[in-house]
N, C-alpha and C positions, 0 to 999 in steps of 0.2 A: 162507224155504224154502217156506212155504205158497203164496205167489204163484207160485213156480217150478213147483209141482205143479199149478197151475190147468189148463194145457192137457191134462195127462194125465187129470185128472178129467173134463174135458169129453169127451175121447175115450172114456173108460169109460162115460159117460152115453149117448153116441150109440150105442155098441155094445149096451148093455143095453136101449135103448128099442126096438130092432127087434122086431117081432112083438107089441108092447104097444099099448094104445089111446092116443089122442092126449093124453087128460087125464093119464095116468100119465107120459107122456113129458114134458109141460110141467112137471109137479110135480117130477120127478127133475132136470130141467134147472135149475129155479128153485133147488132145494136145492143143486146143485153150484155154481151161480153165487154163492150166499151163502157157500159154504165158503171160497174164496180171499179174499173180502172180510173175513170174520171173522178169517182168518189174518193179513191185513194189519193189521187193527185190533189184534190181539193183539201183533204185532211192534212196532207203534207204541207200544202201552202199555208193552211190555217195555223198549223203547229210552228212553221217557220216564222210566220208573222208574230205569233204570240211570243216566241223565243226572242225575236228581235226587239219587241217592245220591252220585255223584261230586261234584256241586256242594256237597252238604252236607259231604262229607269235606274238600274244599278250604277251605271257609269255617271249618270246625272247626280245620284246621291253621293257618289265618291267626289265628284267635282265640288259639291256643296258641303262635303264632310258632314252629311246628315246621318248621324248615327241612328236616330229613331227609324228612319226609312230603311237603313241597311239591316236593322234588327228584324223588321218585318220580312224583308226579302230573303234573309238568310234562313228563316223558318219555312218559307213557302217552298213549293215543290221544286226540287233541283238546286236550291241554295243559290250560290253565286255562279253556277253553271260551268265555269272554266277557270283554269289556273291564271290565265291572263287577267281576268277580272278579279280573282282572289288576290293577286299580287297588289292590287290597288285597294281593295276593301279591307283586308286583314290589318294592314298597318294603321288604317284610320280607326278601326274598332279598338285597337290597342293604344291609340293616342300618339302614334308616331307622326312626325312631320315629314310628309312625302309630297312629291310633285305628281303630275298627272301620269307619269310613267311608272310610278311606284318607287321612285328613287329617293333615298334619304336626303333630306335637305341639310340637316345639321350633323355633319360627320365629326367625330372626335378628332381633335387636332393632334393628339399624341398617339403614338403607336402602342398597341396593347402588348406587342412582343417584348417590349422593354420593361414591362411591369413585373413585380415579383411573382414567382411561381405560386400557384394555388395549391393548397394541401391535398386536394382530391384529384390532381391531374393523373396520377398513376391509374386510378380506377377509371377515369375518363378514357384513357388509352385502351384498357381492357374491353370496355363496353363498345367503343367505336370500332374496334377490330371485329366485333360481332354484329355490326349494324348492317342495314340494308338487306336483311334476310328476305323480306316481302317486297319492299319497294326499292327501285321502280320496276322490279320484275313483275310479270303477270299481265299487267295492262298494256305493256309495250314490248318491244323487242328485248330479249334478254341482254343485259349489259355485259360487256367484256370485263375481264379481270382488271384491265387498265382503267376502265371507266369506274369500276367499284373502288379501286384504290384512290382515284382522284376525288370521288365523292366522300370517301372516308377522311381524306386529308382536309377537305373543306369543312366537314362536320366537326372534326377535331379542333380546327381553328375557331369555328363558331362558338363551341362550348367553352373553349379555353379563354376566348376573349371575354365572354360574359362573366366567367368566374373571376378572371383577373381584374376586370373593371369593377366588380362588385364582390370583393373577397369575403365579405361577411356571409354570403350565401353558401350553403352546403349542398354539394352534388348528391343526387340520389340515383340509384340504378333505375333506369327507365326514362330519365331526363333526356337521354340521347334519342329515344323513340320520338319524343315530342319535337326535338330540334331537327330531326331528319325530315319531318313533314314540312316544317318551316323552310328548310333548305331547298326542298324540291319545288315548293310553290313560289318562293320569293327569289328572283333571279340574281339580285345584286347583293353582294356581301354586306354592305352598309345597312341595307334595309333588313336583312336577316338578323344582324346583330342587334339593331335597335328593337325589332319586334321581340326577339328572344329575351333581351334585357328587361323590357317592360312586362312581358308575360311572367317572367321569373319573379320580379320584385313586387308586382301588383296583383297578379292573378293566382299564381301557384306558389306563393310565398310560404304557405303553411307546410308545403312538402319540402322546403329547402331549409328548414330549421334543423338543429342537431339531432332532434328526436322525431320519430314518426307519430308521437302522441297526438298532435293536432290532426294529422291525417286520419288516425283511427277515430277521432271524435266525429269526423265527417261521416264515417261509416255508420255511426249510431242513428243517423237520420233515416237510413234505408228501412230498418224494421218499423219505424214510425210511419213511413209512407205506405209500406205494404199493409200495415194494420189498419190504416185509414181507408184502404180500398178493398182489401181481401183479407179478412181476419183469419180465415182458414189457412190460406197459404202462409201468412205471417206466423201462425202458430206452428205450422209444419217446419218452417225454417228457423224457428226459435231455438231448436236443439243445437244449432251451430252458431258460432260467432260470425258477425258480418265481415270477417276478414276476406271472404271470398270476392269482395268487390275492390279490394285494395289495388290490385294491379291495374284495373281499368280506370278507376277514378284517379289514381296517381299519374298515369301516363296519358290521360285524356283519350283512352281506348286505343292509342297508337301501338301498344305492345301486342294486342291480340287481334285487331282488325287487319286482315291480310291483304285486302284489295286496296290499291292506292286510291282509286276513284271513290271508294266508300269512306276512307278515312279523311280525305280532303273535303268531301261533302259534310261529314260529321263535324269537322273543325269549323265549317261555316257557322253551324248552329252554336257550338260551344264557345266560340270567340264572340259571337253576337249576343249571347246571353250571360247572365251573371254566373260566377264560378260554381255555385251550387247546382247549376243545371245538369252537370254531369251525373250527380246523384239521382236526379229525376230520370235521366236517360237509362241509367242502370236499372232503376226500379221498374221502368216500363218493360225492359227486356226480360226481367224476371217474371213479371205479370203475364207476358205473352207466352211464357214457357210453363205455365201453371200445370198443365196436364202431365208434362214430362217430369216435373220436379216432385209433384205429390206422389208419383209412383215409386219414388226412391225412399226407402226407409233407413238404410244404413248411413249414419252421419258422414263417414268418410267419403262414400260415393256421392252423397248429396252435395257436400262441399266441392268435390271435384267437378261435378256437373254444373253447378251454378256459377263456378268461377270461369267456365269456358263459354265464350260467346259464339253462338252459331254463325257460320259465315254466310248463310243464306237469308239473313235478316232483311226485312223490308225497312230500310233505313228512313225512307220518307215517312212511313207510317210511325216509326219509332219517334222521330223528331216531333211530328205533329201531336202524338199522344203524350209525349213528355211535356210539351207546352201546355196541353190541356190539363195534365195532372198538376203542373205548377200553378195554373190558374185556380184549380179547385182546392188545392192544399198547399198554399204558400209556406215557405220554411218557418215563418214565425208562428205557424199553427202547430208545429211539430214539437213534441215534448222535449226532445234532445237539443233543440235549437238554443235553449237558454244556457246550455253548457258550452256553447261555442264562444270563444273569446271575442270580445268586442274589437280586438285588433286583428282578428282572423280575416283573411281575404274573403271568406264567405260573407262577411258583413261589410267590410270596407269596399268591396267590389259589387255590392248589390245593384247600384246604378252604374251601368256601363258607361254612360256619358260622363258621369262624375269621375269614374275611375280613369277614363281616357285623359282627363284634365290633371290627374295626379302626376307628380314628378317621381323620378327614381329616388330622390332624397326622401320623399314621403314614404316610399316603400322601405327604405332603410330604417327610418324612425319607427315604423310599425313593426318591422322585424325585431328591433331591439326591445320594443314593448312586449311583444309575444314571448321573446326569449326570457325576459325577466319573469313574466307570469309562469312560464313553463318551469323555470328553475325553482320558483317558490313552490309550485305544485309538487315538484319532485321531492323537495326537502320536507314538505308537509306529509307526503305519502310515506317517506322514509321514517319520519318520526312516529307516525301512526302505526306502521308495521312493527317497529321496534317496541312500541308501547304494548301492542297486542301480544307480541311474542313473550314479553316479560310481565304480563298483566298480573300474575300471581305475586310476584316479588313486589311490584309497585303497590298492589292492594295491601299487602302485609305491612310495607313501610308506611303507607298512608294511615292505616289503622293504628300502628304504634305511635306515629307522630301525633295523631289526634288524641290518643290517650294521654300522652305526656302533656300536651297543650291544655287539655281540659283539667287535668289534675293540678296544674300550676295556675290556672286562670282564677282571678278573685271570685268571680261568680260561682265557679265550681266549689271553691273553698267554703263560700257562704252556704251553698246548698248542702254540703257535707255536714257543716256544723249545725245547720238547722234540722237536718234529718237524724242526727245522732243524739239519742237521749242523754241527758246529764244525770250523774249519780250523786245522791246526797252523801256527803261525807259526815 
């Protein structure tokens, strides 16, 4: 505010200096010039003190492993502020056991390199070779090819370790986008592996099933949310399927957000809140682009536009508005919520503190339960499709079988004899 008042102060000095000697004029002008500078210094000091207080509060919450406090701080302006602090906060939110330096306390005793090869490792290699397109480029000095090769080797090791230690998980394209953010924030390999393992089994488990059907079920919540807030926009987007949100919800926005500082800050909020929060973030982004989207009538163009996230988003506002949208329309109020499996991470990770207390074995059990449900749903759908395709044949057979049954049934015979007149001989 002091800097904004600077021009007004100079105008006041100029008006006051009329009719006075030159020395007094220079003295007043010098004094007025010092005023905005002093105000700027004071603002900087206040901002620095506020930042220091928030840093201290975050670190204190980390020492106490206070997830409730960390959740509030993650949503507040700036999130966890720096990667140094994130390296302590993120593992706590995910339920990892870490010390004050963010180092994993319980390292696996056996080496993952001797474990059987995972069935998806060939695809992992293809995706890792295409990784680090955006990060860490842009925010810092451009990395050399040797540095990129080193990071890609680390990323490959991280993903392969998670998959070999939890072989039931299925890799999906975009998983490497999530893991590269964890790799860049968490400096120690053991902490990265623990965080990625727990995130995979307990938070994004729905995406690591053999089918994307559970992930698509998440997307059905978006039209419900939009309809609750803006029926006109929801009606406009109803002409296209909500697959436009698949890439962002699947990768926690890491595939499309290009600036490292932005994705790290967004991860603060996504890791601090329940898994369904990513759906609310996407819905807010769509709502903020209303004018742009309603101007598009052609479905293909509309799908293309809504699937691309603008890079100039005010992420602080998006996070705050997503939290407000969640408070106003929690997931259990949405029509499609009842279609989400009770074993889905959307429901088993509703309470971040409870999720942090779950074990990897809990994740495996829930995965198997989801898999059984998914297989049953697939068989049911297959039977229904076959029945519909052969409905005429089935109907004809049913009518014929019914006719034979009724003709042979005793009650049918009695009815026939009763209704048939007897002839006198």
